[in-house]
Structures are given as C-alpha cells and as structure tokens.
All heavy atoms as a GROMACS GRO file, in nm:
protein
  469
    1MET      N    1   2.120 -10.722  -6.686
    1MET     CA    2   2.124 -10.771  -6.820
    1MET      C    3   1.981 -10.820  -6.866
    1MET      O    4   1.915 -10.879  -6.795
    1MET     CB    5   2.217 -10.890  -6.829
    1MET     CG    6   2.363 -10.850  -6.833
    1MET     SD    7   2.459 -10.994  -6.867
    1MET     CE    8   2.515 -11.034  -6.708
    2ASN      N    9   1.950 -10.795  -6.988
    2ASN     CA   10   1.822 -10.838  -7.031
    2ASN      C   11   1.838 -10.976  -7.090
    2ASN      O   12   1.940 -11.029  -7.124
    2ASN     CB   13   1.756 -10.740  -7.133
    2ASN     CG   14   1.839 -10.722  -7.262
    2ASN    OD1   15   1.905 -10.820  -7.302
    2ASN    ND2   16   1.828 -10.616  -7.332
    3GLN      N   17   1.724 -11.039  -7.112
    3GLN     CA   18   1.719 -11.180  -7.162
    3GLN      C   19   1.787 -11.196  -7.304
    3GLN      O   20   1.852 -11.293  -7.324
    3GLN     CB   21   1.569 -11.236  -7.165
    3GLN     CG   22   1.571 -11.378  -7.196
    3GLN     CD   23   1.424 -11.433  -7.194
    3GLN    OE1   24   1.330 -11.356  -7.162
    3GLN    NE2   25   1.408 -11.557  -7.208
    4GLU      N   26   1.762 -11.104  -7.389
    4GLU     CA   27   1.818 -11.112  -7.520
    4GLU      C   28   1.966 -11.115  -7.521
    4GLU      O   29   2.026 -11.190  -7.591
    4GLU     CB   30   1.768 -11.004  -7.603
    4GLU     CG   31   1.814 -11.001  -7.752
    4GLU     CD   32   1.758 -10.887  -7.837
    4GLU    OE1   33   1.672 -10.804  -7.784
    4GLU    OE2   34   1.802 -10.874  -7.949
    5TYR      N   35   2.018 -11.027  -7.438
    5TYR     CA   36   2.169 -11.026  -7.424
    5TYR      C   37   2.220 -11.150  -7.370
    5TYR      O   38   2.325 -11.215  -7.410
    5TYR     CB   39   2.218 -10.908  -7.336
    5TYR     CG   40   2.366 -10.907  -7.319
    5TYR    CD1   41   2.454 -10.870  -7.422
    5TYR    CD2   42   2.423 -10.957  -7.196
    5TYR    CE1   43   2.587 -10.876  -7.405
    5TYR    CE2   44   2.551 -10.961  -7.186
    5TYR     CZ   45   2.640 -10.921  -7.279
    5TYR     OH   46   2.775 -10.932  -7.263
    6LYS      N   47   2.158 -11.204  -7.267
    6LYS     CA   48   2.196 -11.332  -7.199
    6LYS      C   49   2.198 -11.443  -7.309
    6LYS      O   50   2.290 -11.525  -7.304
    6LYS     CB   51   2.106 -11.363  -7.080
    6LYS     CG   52   2.127 -11.278  -6.964
    6LYS     CD   53   2.038 -11.314  -6.852
    6LYS     CE   54   2.046 -11.214  -6.735
    6LYS     NZ   55   1.951 -11.247  -6.621
    7LEU      N   56   2.090 -11.449  -7.380
    7LEU     CA   57   2.084 -11.560  -7.482
    7LEU      C   58   2.197 -11.538  -7.586
    7LEU      O   59   2.254 -11.644  -7.630
    7LEU     CB   60   1.950 -11.566  -7.552
    7LEU     CG   61   1.836 -11.609  -7.451
    7LEU    CD1   62   1.702 -11.588  -7.524
    7LEU    CD2   63   1.850 -11.757  -7.413
    8TYR      N   64   2.218 -11.424  -7.624
    8TYR     CA   65   2.330 -11.397  -7.726
    8TYR      C   66   2.464 -11.434  -7.665
    8TYR      O   67   2.540 -11.495  -7.733
    8TYR     CB   68   2.322 -11.240  -7.760
    8TYR     CG   69   2.440 -11.204  -7.847
    8TYR    CD1   70   2.435 -11.238  -7.984
    8TYR    CD2   71   2.552 -11.138  -7.797
    8TYR    CE1   72   2.550 -11.203  -8.066
    8TYR    CE2   73   2.650 -11.089  -7.885
    8TYR     CZ   74   2.650 -11.131  -8.011
    8TYR     OH   75   2.761 -11.097  -8.095
    9ARG      N   76   2.483 -11.400  -7.534
    9ARG     CA   77   2.615 -11.432  -7.478
    9ARG      C   78   2.633 -11.585  -7.460
    9ARG      O   79   2.739 -11.633  -7.483
    9ARG     CB   80   2.624 -11.371  -7.344
    9ARG     CG   81   2.747 -11.381  -7.267
    9ARG     CD   82   2.866 -11.300  -7.344
    9ARG     NE   83   2.985 -11.315  -7.266
    9ARG     CZ   84   3.103 -11.339  -7.324
    9ARG    NH1   85   3.118 -11.332  -7.456
    9ARG    NH2   86   3.207 -11.351  -7.254
   10ILE      N   87   2.525 -11.656  -7.415
   10ILE     CA   88   2.532 -11.800  -7.418
   10ILE      C   89   2.570 -11.859  -7.552
   10ILE      O   90   2.644 -11.947  -7.559
   10ILE     CB   91   2.398 -11.853  -7.361
   10ILE    CG1   92   2.390 -11.820  -7.211
   10ILE    CG2   93   2.392 -12.006  -7.385
   10ILE    CD1   94   2.250 -11.846  -7.156
   11SER      N   95   2.497 -11.805  -7.658
   11SER     CA   96   2.520 -11.854  -7.794
   11SER      C   97   2.670 -11.832  -7.829
   11SER      O   98   2.734 -11.921  -7.889
   11SER     CB   99   2.436 -11.779  -7.888
   11SER     OG  100   2.469 -11.816  -8.022
   12GLN      N  101   2.729 -11.714  -7.793
   12GLN     CA  102   2.867 -11.687  -7.822
   12GLN      C  103   2.956 -11.779  -7.759
   12GLN      O  104   3.048 -11.839  -7.817
   12GLN     CB  105   2.902 -11.543  -7.774
   12GLN     CG  106   2.867 -11.431  -7.863
   12GLN     CD  107   2.911 -11.302  -7.800
   12GLN    OE1  108   2.903 -11.275  -7.683
   12GLN    NE2  109   2.968 -11.211  -7.886
   13LEU      N  110   2.938 -11.804  -7.624
   13LEU     CA  111   3.030 -11.891  -7.550
   13LEU      C  112   3.020 -12.038  -7.594
   13LEU      O  113   3.116 -12.109  -7.602
   13LEU     CB  114   2.996 -11.876  -7.398
   13LEU     CG  115   3.023 -11.741  -7.344
   13LEU    CD1  116   2.973 -11.734  -7.200
   13LEU    CD2  117   3.176 -11.708  -7.341
   14LEU      N  118   2.899 -12.088  -7.627
   14LEU     CA  119   2.887 -12.219  -7.681
   14LEU      C  120   2.946 -12.237  -7.816
   14LEU      O  121   3.016 -12.341  -7.840
   14LEU     CB  122   2.736 -12.266  -7.682
   14LEU     CG  123   2.674 -12.291  -7.547
   14LEU    CD1  124   2.520 -12.317  -7.568
   14LEU    CD2  125   2.736 -12.403  -7.472
   15SER      N  126   2.935 -12.144  -7.897
   15SER     CA  127   3.006 -12.147  -8.024
   15SER      C  128   3.154 -12.149  -8.013
   15SER      O  129   3.228 -12.225  -8.074
   15SER     CB  130   2.969 -12.023  -8.119
   15SER     OG  131   2.828 -12.033  -8.147
   16ARG      N  132   3.209 -12.066  -7.927
   16ARG     CA  133   3.350 -12.063  -7.897
   16ARG      C  134   3.397 -12.198  -7.844
   16ARG      O  135   3.506 -12.243  -7.886
   16ARG     CB  136   3.385 -11.946  -7.805
   16ARG     CG  137   3.520 -11.926  -7.773
   16ARG     CD  138   3.543 -11.801  -7.693
   16ARG     NE  139   3.666 -11.798  -7.624
   16ARG     CZ  140   3.700 -11.704  -7.531
   16ARG    NH1  141   3.609 -11.615  -7.507
   16ARG    NH2  142   3.818 -11.713  -7.475
   17PHE      N  143   3.324 -12.252  -7.750
   17PHE     CA  144   3.360 -12.373  -7.688
   17PHE      C  145   3.364 -12.488  -7.799
   17PHE      O  146   3.460 -12.572  -7.797
   17PHE     CB  147   3.254 -12.412  -7.580
   17PHE     CG  148   3.276 -12.549  -7.517
   17PHE    CD1  149   3.378 -12.578  -7.440
   17PHE    CD2  150   3.187 -12.642  -7.544
   17PHE    CE1  151   3.398 -12.698  -7.383
   17PHE    CE2  152   3.201 -12.772  -7.492
   17PHE     CZ  153   3.310 -12.798  -7.413
   18ARG      N  154   3.263 -12.494  -7.881
   18ARG     CA  155   3.251 -12.597  -7.990
   18ARG      C  156   3.377 -12.584  -8.076
   18ARG      O  157   3.438 -12.685  -8.112
   18ARG     CB  158   3.128 -12.582  -8.070
   18ARG     CG  159   3.114 -12.678  -8.178
   18ARG     CD  160   3.004 -12.641  -8.273
   18ARG     NE  161   3.022 -12.502  -8.305
   18ARG     CZ  162   3.021 -12.470  -8.435
   18ARG    NH1  163   3.000 -12.555  -8.528
   18ARG    NH2  164   3.041 -12.346  -8.469
   19GLU      N  165   3.418 -12.460  -8.113
   19GLU     CA  166   3.530 -12.436  -8.205
   19GLU      C  167   3.653 -12.489  -8.134
   19GLU      O  168   3.744 -12.550  -8.202
   19GLU     CB  169   3.542 -12.294  -8.239
   19GLU     CG  170   3.437 -12.251  -8.337
   19GLU     CD  171   3.446 -12.103  -8.370
   19GLU    OE1  172   3.552 -12.043  -8.352
   19GLU    OE2  173   3.337 -12.037  -8.418
   20GLN      N  174   3.665 -12.462  -8.004
   20GLN     CA  175   3.793 -12.500  -7.931
   20GLN      C  176   3.802 -12.656  -7.924
   20GLN      O  177   3.912 -12.715  -7.942
   20GLN     CB  178   3.794 -12.443  -7.790
   20GLN     CG  179   3.822 -12.295  -7.794
   20GLN     CD  180   3.810 -12.236  -7.651
   20GLN    OE1  181   3.744 -12.285  -7.566
   20GLN    NE2  182   3.879 -12.116  -7.634
   21VAL      N  183   3.684 -12.720  -7.905
   21VAL     CA  184   3.693 -12.864  -7.902
   21VAL      C  185   3.724 -12.914  -8.033
   21VAL      O  186   3.797 -13.016  -8.051
   21VAL     CB  187   3.552 -12.918  -7.850
   21VAL    CG1  188   3.543 -13.067  -7.875
   21VAL    CG2  189   3.524 -12.881  -7.710
   22GLU      N  190   3.666 -12.866  -8.141
   22GLU     CA  191   3.696 -12.910  -8.275
   22GLU      C  192   3.842 -12.892  -8.311
   22GLU      O  193   3.910 -12.977  -8.364
   22GLU     CB  194   3.620 -12.834  -8.379
   22GLU     CG  195   3.472 -12.880  -8.387
   22GLU     CD  196   3.399 -12.799  -8.488
   22GLU    OE1  197   3.451 -12.721  -8.560
   22GLU    OE2  198   3.266 -12.815  -8.490
   23ILE      N  199   3.904 -12.782  -8.269
   23ILE     CA  200   4.050 -12.758  -8.306
   23ILE      C  201   4.135 -12.852  -8.226
   23ILE      O  202   4.224 -12.919  -8.276
   23ILE     CB  203   4.088 -12.614  -8.265
   23ILE    CG1  204   4.019 -12.515  -8.366
   23ILE    CG2  205   4.234 -12.590  -8.266
   23ILE    CD1  206   4.023 -12.372  -8.332
   24LEU      N  207   4.107 -12.876  -8.093
   24LEU     CA  208   4.185 -12.969  -8.011
   24LEU      C  209   4.171 -13.111  -8.066
   24LEU      O  210   4.271 -13.180  -8.074
   24LEU     CB  211   4.150 -12.946  -7.866
   24LEU     CG  212   4.186 -12.822  -7.794
   24LEU    CD1  213   4.117 -12.815  -7.658
   24LEU    CD2  214   4.336 -12.818  -7.775
   25ASN      N  215   4.052 -13.146  -8.094
   25ASN     CA  216   4.030 -13.284  -8.153
   25ASN      C  217   4.099 -13.315  -8.275
   25ASN      O  218   4.157 -13.412  -8.298
   25ASN     CB  219   3.878 -13.323  -8.159
   25ASN     CG  220   3.812 -13.343  -8.032
   25ASN    OD1  221   3.696 -13.379  -8.029
   25ASN    ND2  222   3.868 -13.321  -7.916
   26SER      N  223   4.102 -13.212  -8.364
   26SER     CA  224   4.169 -13.225  -8.501
   26SER      C  225   4.321 -13.239  -8.484
   26SER      O  226   4.390 -13.287  -8.562
   26SER     CB  227   4.143 -13.110  -8.584
   26SER     OG  228   4.197 -12.989  -8.544
   27ASN      N  229   4.375 -13.177  -8.366
   27ASN     CA  230   4.510 -13.188  -8.335
   27ASN      C  231   4.542 -13.320  -8.249
   27ASN      O  232   4.653 -13.340  -8.197
   27ASN     CB  233   4.565 -13.076  -8.251
   27ASN     CG  234   4.576 -12.957  -8.341
   27ASN    OD1  235   4.592 -12.968  -8.470
   27ASN    ND2  236   4.541 -12.840  -8.289
   28GLY      N  237   4.446 -13.406  -8.229
   28GLY     CA  238   4.465 -13.531  -8.152
   28GLY      C  239   4.460 -13.519  -8.005
   28GLY      O  240   4.489 -13.606  -7.933
   29GLU      N  241   4.408 -13.405  -7.956
   29GLU     CA  242   4.402 -13.378  -7.822
   29GLU      C  243   4.252 -13.406  -7.769
   29GLU      O  244   4.169 -13.326  -7.810
   29GLU     CB  245   4.437 -13.233  -7.779
   29GLU     CG  246   4.414 -13.200  -7.632
   29GLU     CD  247   4.495 -13.292  -7.545
   29GLU    OE1  248   4.611 -13.305  -7.555
   29GLU    OE2  249   4.430 -13.337  -7.441
   30PHE      N  250   4.235 -13.511  -7.701
   30PHE     CA  251   4.085 -13.554  -7.672
   30PHE      C  252   4.055 -13.535  -7.523
   30PHE      O  253   3.942 -13.566  -7.483
   30PHE     CB  254   4.060 -13.694  -7.716
   30PHE     CG  255   4.086 -13.710  -7.868
   30PHE    CD1  256   4.198 -13.777  -7.908
   30PHE    CD2  257   3.992 -13.662  -7.953
   30PHE    CE1  258   4.216 -13.793  -8.049
   30PHE    CE2  259   4.006 -13.677  -8.092
   30PHE     CZ  260   4.126 -13.745  -8.136
   31SER      N  261   4.144 -13.492  -7.438
   31SER     CA  262   4.113 -13.483  -7.298
   31SER      C  263   4.004 -13.378  -7.269
   31SER      O  264   3.929 -13.392  -7.170
   31SER     CB  265   4.236 -13.446  -7.216
   31SER     OG  266   4.288 -13.318  -7.251
   32ILE      N  267   3.987 -13.280  -7.364
   32ILE     CA  268   3.880 -13.177  -7.342
   32ILE      C  269   3.744 -13.244  -7.344
   32ILE      O  270   3.659 -13.195  -7.282
   32ILE     CB  271   3.889 -13.068  -7.448
   32ILE    CG1  272   3.789 -12.956  -7.416
   32ILE    CG2  273   3.868 -13.120  -7.584
   32ILE    CD1  274   3.832 -12.843  -7.346
   33ASN      N  275   3.733 -13.353  -7.428
   33ASN     CA  276   3.603 -13.414  -7.428
   33ASN      C  277   3.568 -13.481  -7.283
   33ASN      O  278   3.445 -13.469  -7.253
   33ASN     CB  279   3.615 -13.530  -7.524
   33ASN     CG  280   3.639 -13.489  -7.664
   33ASN    OD1  281   3.627 -13.366  -7.699
   33ASN    ND2  282   3.688 -13.570  -7.760
   34ILE      N  283   3.659 -13.531  -7.215
   34ILE     CA  284   3.630 -13.589  -7.082
   34ILE      C  285   3.596 -13.478  -6.984
   34ILE      O  286   3.495 -13.489  -6.914
   34ILE     CB  287   3.744 -13.676  -7.039
   34ILE    CG1  288   3.754 -13.801  -7.133
   34ILE    CG2  289   3.716 -13.715  -6.894
   34ILE    CD1  290   3.897 -13.871  -7.108
   35HIS      N  291   3.672 -13.376  -6.987
   35HIS     CA  292   3.642 -13.264  -6.896
   35HIS      C  293   3.508 -13.197  -6.932
   35HIS      O  294   3.435 -13.164  -6.835
   35HIS     CB  295   3.756 -13.151  -6.904
   35HIS     CG  296   3.887 -13.208  -6.860
   35HIS    ND1  297   3.908 -13.267  -6.730
   35HIS    CD2  298   4.008 -13.231  -6.928
   35HIS    CE1  299   4.044 -13.303  -6.719
   35HIS    NE2  300   4.095 -13.285  -6.839
   36SER      N  301   3.481 -13.173  -7.053
   36SER     CA  302   3.357 -13.112  -7.095
   36SER      C  303   3.244 -13.193  -7.062
   36SER      O  304   3.136 -13.144  -7.022
   36SER     CB  305   3.357 -13.062  -7.239
   36SER     OG  306   3.372 -13.168  -7.322
   37GLU      N  307   3.252 -13.329  -7.073
   37GLU     CA  308   3.153 -13.416  -7.042
   37GLU      C  309   3.106 -13.404  -6.900
   37GLU      O  310   2.988 -13.399  -6.864
   37GLU     CB  311   3.185 -13.559  -7.079
   37GLU     CG  312   3.079 -13.661  -7.053
   37GLU     CD  313   3.125 -13.802  -7.086
   37GLU    OE1  314   3.173 -13.819  -7.206
   37GLU    OE2  315   3.108 -13.894  -7.008
   38ASN      N  316   3.209 -13.400  -6.808
   38ASN     CA  317   3.185 -13.392  -6.667
   38ASN      C  318   3.111 -13.264  -6.632
   38ASN      O  319   3.022 -13.266  -6.548
   38ASN     CB  320   3.313 -13.398  -6.581
   38ASN     CG  321   3.379 -13.536  -6.598
   38ASN    OD1  322   3.305 -13.646  -6.609
   38ASN    ND2  323   3.507 -13.540  -6.591
   39ILE      N  324   3.149 -13.150  -6.699
   39ILE     CA  325   3.080 -13.031  -6.666
   39ILE      C  326   2.939 -13.021  -6.742
   39ILE      O  327   2.845 -12.974  -6.672
   39ILE     CB  328   3.166 -12.906  -6.712
   39ILE    CG1  329   3.290 -12.901  -6.623
   39ILE    CG2  330   3.098 -12.780  -6.712
   39ILE    CD1  331   3.399 -12.809  -6.665
   40LEU      N  332   2.935 -13.058  -6.857
   40LEU     CA  333   2.799 -13.045  -6.932
   40LEU      C  334   2.698 -13.136  -6.878
   40LEU      O  335   2.580 -13.102  -6.878
   40LEU     CB  336   2.830 -13.074  -7.081
   40LEU     CG  337   2.901 -12.969  -7.156
   40LEU    CD1  338   2.932 -13.011  -7.304
   40LEU    CD2  339   2.832 -12.837  -7.150
   41ILE      N  340   2.727 -13.253  -6.822
   41ILE     CA  341   2.631 -13.337  -6.758
   41ILE      C  342   2.564 -13.259  -6.645
   41ILE      O  343   2.439 -13.253  -6.638
   41ILE     CB  344   2.699 -13.466  -6.705
   41ILE    CG1  345   2.718 -13.556  -6.817
   41ILE    CG2  346   2.601 -13.540  -6.604
   41ILE    CD1  347   2.809 -13.684  -6.779
   42LYS      N  348   2.640 -13.189  -6.562
   42LYS     CA  349   2.590 -13.116  -6.453
   42LYS      C  350   2.501 -12.998  -6.500
   42LYS      O  351   2.391 -12.972  -6.447
   42LYS     CB  352   2.700 -13.061  -6.359
   42LYS     CG  353   2.769 -13.175  -6.288
   42LYS     CD  354   2.894 -13.119  -6.210
   42LYS     CE  355   2.973 -13.238  -6.143
   42LYS     NZ  356   3.091 -13.185  -6.074
   43VAL      N  357   2.544 -12.925  -6.606
   43VAL     CA  358   2.475 -12.810  -6.658
   43VAL      C  359   2.346 -12.865  -6.723
   43VAL      O  360   2.242 -12.805  -6.685
   43VAL     CB  361   2.561 -12.742  -6.759
   43VAL    CG1  362   2.475 -12.640  -6.838
   43VAL    CG2  363   2.677 -12.674  -6.701
   44LEU      N  364   2.345 -12.965  -6.794
   44LEU     CA  365   2.224 -13.009  -6.862
   44LEU      C  366   2.127 -13.069  -6.757
   44LEU      O  367   2.006 -13.058  -6.771
   44LEU     CB  368   2.257 -13.114  -6.973
   44LEU     CG  369   2.332 -13.054  -7.095
   44LEU    CD1  370   2.372 -13.165  -7.183
   44LEU    CD2  371   2.248 -12.950  -7.164
   45ASN      N  372   2.177 -13.134  -6.656
   45ASN     CA  373   2.089 -13.182  -6.552
   45ASN      C  374   2.014 -13.059  -6.487
   45ASN      O  375   1.893 -13.070  -6.453
   45ASN     CB  376   2.163 -13.263  -6.446
   45ASN     CG  377   2.185 -13.402  -6.484
   45ASN    OD1  378   2.122 -13.462  -6.573
   45ASN    ND2  379   2.293 -13.465  -6.421
   46GLU      N  380   2.084 -12.958  -6.463
   46GLU     CA  381   2.015 -12.832  -6.407
   46GLU      C  382   1.916 -12.773  -6.502
   46GLU      O  383   1.802 -12.744  -6.462
   46GLU     CB  384   2.124 -12.730  -6.369
   46GLU     CG  385   2.197 -12.763  -6.244
   46GLU     CD  386   2.104 -12.755  -6.116
   46GLU    OE1  387   2.023 -12.676  -6.106
   46GLU    OE2  388   2.123 -12.852  -6.038
   47VAL      N  389   1.954 -12.762  -6.625
   47VAL     CA  390   1.864 -12.698  -6.722
   47VAL      C  391   1.736 -12.786  -6.742
   47VAL      O  392   1.634 -12.725  -6.750
   47VAL     CB  393   1.941 -12.692  -6.863
   47VAL    CG1  394   1.835 -12.656  -6.976
   47VAL    CG2  395   2.056 -12.586  -6.857
   48TYR      N  396   1.753 -12.911  -6.747
   48TYR     CA  397   1.641 -12.998  -6.770
   48TYR      C  398   1.580 -13.063  -6.645
   48TYR      O  399   1.494 -13.153  -6.653
   48TYR     CB  400   1.674 -13.106  -6.880
   48TYR     CG  401   1.693 -13.054  -7.001
   48TYR    CD1  402   1.823 -13.038  -7.064
   48TYR    CD2  403   1.587 -13.002  -7.085
   48TYR    CE1  404   1.840 -12.982  -7.188
   48TYR    CE2  405   1.608 -12.947  -7.211
   48TYR     CZ  406   1.732 -12.936  -7.260
   48TYR     OH  407   1.758 -12.879  -7.388
   49ASN      N  408   1.631 -13.027  -6.526
   49ASN     CA  409   1.586 -13.071  -6.397
   49ASN      C  410   1.587 -13.227  -6.403
   49ASN      O  411   1.492 -13.292  -6.356
   49ASN     CB  412   1.450 -13.016  -6.372
   49ASN     CG  413   1.410 -13.031  -6.230
   49ASN    OD1  414   1.491 -13.040  -6.140
   49ASN    ND2  415   1.284 -13.030  -6.197
   50CYS      N  416   1.695 -13.282  -6.438
   50CYS     CA  417   1.715 -13.430  -6.443
   50CYS      C  418   1.822 -13.475  -6.339
   50CYS      O  419   1.901 -13.560  -6.380
   50CYS     CB  420   1.756 -13.471  -6.580
   50CYS     SG  421   1.630 -13.461  -6.709
   51ASN      N  422   1.817 -13.421  -6.229
   51ASN     CA  423   1.919 -13.464  -6.124
   51ASN      C  424   1.917 -13.616  -6.099
   51ASN      O  425   2.019 -13.674  -6.058
   51ASN     CB  426   1.899 -13.388  -6.000
   51ASN     CG  427   1.929 -13.245  -6.027
   51ASN    OD1  428   2.011 -13.208  -6.104
   51ASN    ND2  429   1.859 -13.153  -5.943
   52HIS      N  430   1.814 -13.682  -6.127
   52HIS     CA  431   1.801 -13.824  -6.101
   52HIS      C  432   1.878 -13.904  -6.212
   52HIS      O  433   1.907 -14.017  -6.200
   52HIS     CB  434   1.660 -13.877  -6.100
   52HIS     CG  435   1.584 -13.849  -6.226
   52HIS    ND1  436   1.522 -13.729  -6.266
   52HIS    CD2  437   1.555 -13.942  -6.330
   52HIS    CE1  438   1.472 -13.748  -6.378
   52HIS    NE2  439   1.486 -13.874  -6.418
   53CYS      N  440   1.913 -13.837  -6.328
   53CYS     CA  441   1.975 -13.903  -6.446
   53CYS      C  442   2.121 -13.942  -6.417
   53CYS      O  443   2.173 -14.048  -6.475
   53CYS     CB  444   1.974 -13.809  -6.573
   53CYS     SG  445   1.804 -13.767  -6.622
   54CYS      N  446   2.174 -13.863  -6.346
   54CYS     CA  447   2.325 -13.889  -6.310
   54CYS      C  448   2.359 -13.847  -6.172
   54CYS      O  449   2.336 -13.732  -6.129
   54CYS     CB  450   2.413 -13.807  -6.412
   54CYS     SG  451   2.583 -13.839  -6.401
   55PRO      N  452   2.415 -13.938  -6.096
   55PRO     CA  453   2.453 -13.899  -5.954
   55PRO      C  454   2.546 -13.794  -5.952
   55PRO      O  455   2.640 -13.788  -6.036
   55PRO     CB  456   2.503 -14.026  -5.891
   55PRO     CG  457   2.541 -14.113  -6.006
   55PRO     CD  458   2.454 -14.073  -6.124
   56ARG      N  459   2.547 -13.715  -5.848
   56ARG     CA  460   2.648 -13.604  -5.835
   56ARG      C  461   2.754 -13.647  -5.748
   56ARG      O  462   2.750 -13.713  -5.656
   56ARG     CB  463   2.573 -13.477  -5.774
   56ARG     CG  464   2.486 -13.416  -5.882
   56ARG     CD  465   2.421 -13.287  -5.828
   56ARG     NE  466   2.352 -13.230  -5.928
   56ARG     CZ  467   2.336 -13.108  -5.945
   56ARG    NH1  468   2.392 -13.025  -5.870
   56ARG    NH2  469   2.258 -13.060  -6.034
   0.00000   0.00000   0.00000
C-alpha cells in the first residue's frame, strides 16, 4: 500500500468512528466514550511518542 492510500484509509476510518460516536451520544449511549478513550490514549501515545504521559 502506498502512503496516500494509507492516509486516505485512516481518514475514512476516523470519520466513520466520529460519526458512530456522535450517533450513540445523541441516543444517550456514552459508554463508547470510555472505551474509545482507553484505546485512543494508547494510539496517541504511540503516534507522539509520549509513553511517559500515561502508564500502560
């Protein structure tokens, strides 16, 4: 896969995720926020090399 496709795919998946969170939140379902926070902390720590920011 080339870099352009990877960036496009990441953009697609993040957009889809955001929409799902918005839909669930508008229906009063907030557990997705807690689950996504736990995952996104790990992902962002890897992306920004901030492993010291939050213990694993």
